[in-house]
C-alpha positions in Angstrom: 112.5 91.5 86.2 111.1 94.6 85.4 107.5 95.6 85.6 106.9 95.1 81.9 108.2 91.3 82.2 106.3 91.0 85.1 102.9 92.2 83.1 104.0 89.0 80.6 104.7 86.4 83.2 102.0 83.9 84.1 99.8 84.4 86.9 100.9 83.7 90.4 98.2 81.3 91.0 99.0 79.3 87.9 102.8 79.2 89.2 102.9 79.1 93.1 106.3 80.8 93.2 107.5 82.8 95.9 107.2 86.3 96.4 109.5 89.0 95.3 109.2 92.6 94.4 110.3 94.0 91.0 112.1 97.5 90.2 110.2 100.4 89.8 110.9 104.0 88.2 109.0 107.1 89.5 106.8 107.5 86.6 105.8 103.7 86.6 102.5 104.5 88.1 101.2 106.2 85.3 101.4 103.2 83.4 99.2 101.4 86.1 96.4 104.4 85.7 96.5 103.7 81.9 96.0 99.8 81.9 93.2 100.8 84.5 91.5 102.9 82.2 91.6 100.5 79.2 90.0 98.1 81.5 87.4 100.4 82.7 86.5 100.7 78.9 86.8 97.3 78.6 84.4 96.1 81.1 82.3 99.4 81.7 79.0 97.8 83.4 81.1 96.2 86.4 82.8 99.9 86.7 80.4 101.8 86.8 78.7 99.8 89.0 81.0 99.7 91.9 81.8 103.7 90.9 78.1 104.4 91.8 78.3 102.0 94.8 81.3 103.5 96.1 79.8 107.5 95.7 76.6 106.4 97.1 78.5 105.3 100.4 80.4 108.3 100.4 77.5 110.3 100.0 76.1 108.1 103.2 79.2 109.1 105.0 79.2 112.7 104.5 75.5 112.9 105.3 76.4 111.2 108.3 79.4 113.4 109.6 77.0 116.7 108.5 73.7 115.5 110.3 74.6 112.5 112.9 78.3 112.8 113.7 77.7 110.3 116.5 77.2 107.4 114.0 80.0 108.5 111.2 82.8 106.3 113.2 80.4 103.5 113.0 79.9 103.9 109.6 83.2 104.4 108.7 84.1 100.9 110.5 81.3 99.2 108.4 82.8 100.4 105.4 86.5 99.3 106.3 84.8 95.9 106.9 83.2 95.6 103.4 85.8 97.5 101.6 88.4 95.2 100.8 85.7 92.8 99.6 84.2 95.7 97.3 87.7 96.6 95.6 88.5 93.1 95.1 85.6 93.0 92.5 87.6 95.5 90.4 90.5 93.7 90.6 88.9 90.6 89.7 87.5 92.2 86.4 91.0 93.2 85.6 92.4 89.8 86.3 89.8 88.5 83.8 90.7 90.8 81.4 94.5 90.2 81.6 93.3 86.0 80.8 90.9 87.1 77.9 87.9 86.1 80.1 84.7 88.1 79.9 84.7 90.3 83.2 80.6 89.1 84.4 79.4 91.3 87.5 78.2 88.1 89.0 82.0 87.0 89.3 83.3 89.9 90.4 80.6 90.3 93.3 81.6 87.3 94.8 85.3 86.7 94.0 86.2 87.2 97.8 84.1 84.5 99.0 87.5 81.7 98.5 89.4 84.3 100.3 87.0 85.3 102.8 89.2 84.3 106.0 92.1 86.5 104.8 89.7 89.5 103.8 88.2 89.1 107.0 91.6 89.4 108.9 92.5 92.2 106.6 89.4 94.1 107.4 90.0 93.5 111.0 93.4 95.2 111.1 92.1 98.1 109.3 89.4 98.6 111.8 92.2 98.2 114.3 93.7 101.1 112.7 90.8 103.3 112.4 90.2 102.8 116.2 93.5 104.1 117.0 92.9 106.8 114.3 90.0 107.7 115.9 91.4 107.9 119.7 94.2 109.9 118.1 91.7 112.5 116.6 90.2 112.8 120.0 93.5 114.0 121.7 94.3 116.4 118.8 91.0 118.0 119.1 91.5 118.2 122.9 94.9 119.8 122.9 94.8 121.8 119.6 91.1 122.8 119.4 89.9 125.9 121.5 87.4 127.5 119.8 83.4 126.4 119.8 82.1 125.0 116.9 80.5 127.6 114.8 76.9 128.2 114.2 77.0 127.6 110.4 80.0 127.3 107.7 80.3 123.8 109.4 83.9 122.2 108.6 84.7 124.6 105.9 84.5 127.3 108.1 86.6 125.8 110.9 89.5 125.0 108.5 89.3 128.6 107.0 89.4 130.3 110.3 93.3 131.2 111.2 92.6 130.7 114.5 92.3 127.0 113.9 95.9 126.9 112.3 97.4 124.8 114.4 94.8 122.5 114.8 94.6 122.2 111.3 98.1 121.4 110.7 98.2 118.8 113.7 95.3 116.9 112.2 96.2 117.0 108.8 100.0 115.4 110.0 98.0 112.8 112.0 95.8 111.8 109.0 98.6 111.7 106.8 100.3 109.5 109.4 97.5 107.1 109.5 96.6 107.2 105.8 99.7 106.4 105.1 100.3 103.2 107.1 96.8 102.1 105.4 98.2 102.8 102.0 101.7 100.9 102.8 99.7 97.9 104.1 97.2 97.7 101.4 98.9 98.9 98.3 99.2 95.4 97.0 98.0 93.1 99.6 94.3 92.9 98.4 95.2 91.8 94.7 97.7 89.6 96.3 94.9 87.9 98.5 92.9 87.4 95.6 95.8 86.1 93.1 97.8 83.8 95.8 96.8 81.7 98.2 98.6 83.7 101.1 97.2 84.9 104.5 96.5 88.7 105.4 99.6 89.0 107.2 101.8 88.1 104.7 100.2 90.1 102.1 100.2 93.3 104.4 103.9 92.6 105.2 104.7 92.1 101.4 102.8 95.4 100.8 104.9 97.3 103.4 108.1 95.8 101.8 107.3 97.1 98.6 106.5 100.5 99.9 110.2 100.4 102.0 112.1 99.3 99.1 110.8 101.7 96.2 109.5 104.9 98.3 109.3 107.1 95.6 107.3 105.0 93.2 104.8 104.1 96.1 104.9 107.8 96.9 103.9 108.9 93.8 101.4 106.6 93.0 99.8 107.6 96.4 99.8 111.3 95.3 98.4 110.2 91.9 95.7 108.4 93.9 95.0 111.3 96.1 95.1 113.9 93.3 92.9 112.5 90.9 90.4 111.3 93.8 90.2 115.0 95.0 89.3 116.8 91.7 86.7 113.9 91.1 85.0 115.4 94.5 83.6 118.5 92.2 81.0 118.5 91.7 79.2 116.9 94.4 81.7 113.9 94.3 80.3 112.5 90.7 83.7 111.8 89.1 83.8 108.9 91.8 81.8 107.2 89.4 84.4 106.7 87.1 87.7 107.5 89.0 86.9 105.2 91.7 86.6 102.1 89.5 89.7 103.4 87.5 91.6 102.9 90.3 90.6 99.9 91.5 91.4 98.3 88.2 94.9 100.0 88.4 95.7 98.6 91.7 95.4 95.2 90.3 98.1 96.2 87.6 100.0 97.8 90.2 100.2 94.4 92.4 101.2 92.9 88.6 103.9 95.3 88.3 105.3 95.3 91.7 105.0 91.7 92.8 106.6 89.3 90.9 107.9 85.7 90.9 111.3 85.1 92.2 114.0 85.5 90.0 115.9 82.3 91.2 113.2 79.9 90.6 112.3 81.8 87.6 115.9 81.5 86.1 115.6 77.5 87.2 112.3 77.0 85.3 113.9 78.6 82.2 117.1 76.4 82.5 115.0 73.4 82.8 
């Protein structure tokens, strides 16, 4: 089954068929992004509301890092706990658009509540990964960072100082490792929990399987997300107000284009 055929297939909550993974090409993520943009245009109130919320949370995290770094880890942990629930609202909007229903903000805000158990377990899994990342980051600091903290210039001056090249490379390597792990277990798991009666572990393992079976396509999707997110940071992260909801909408189409019903059961239904 191709991604295009999967898009036309009835939603999983109507069929209850076994999970399988569709075939992908490296440029398929571009179609997901285009579909996310169309959903953003179709329900701008939902997208802009979530975009403003996400951007405000990003500013709050940046302010905490600059002014009160001792609270940064706590704030980041809180964002990881509520992040899946927030992201589900955008995916619910796309799901309702796919069903030709009106994407109302009140429905999108509370869509995660029926799946609150799975969402809570998944948020806890993300929190464990973040705690491991925090501990690993401290080890990287201890092993590679010898220079003192500059009086002015902040993080940017540290990154641009040639004396800190080994530290920057080690830090980026660890960040990519943990970032890749989070991407691998969450790329389709959150919309899957919204659409199907599955637990968080099954959803995370399915998401990991997608990345292992289609590494090129999923790497392109990750690079596309990272690239447009970095561009949206200029100026002052205001681009996130539009970019983040578009990515959220596109994540639903990524799920619909990747996780499709079992070919065997689909063939049996067609034959009957």
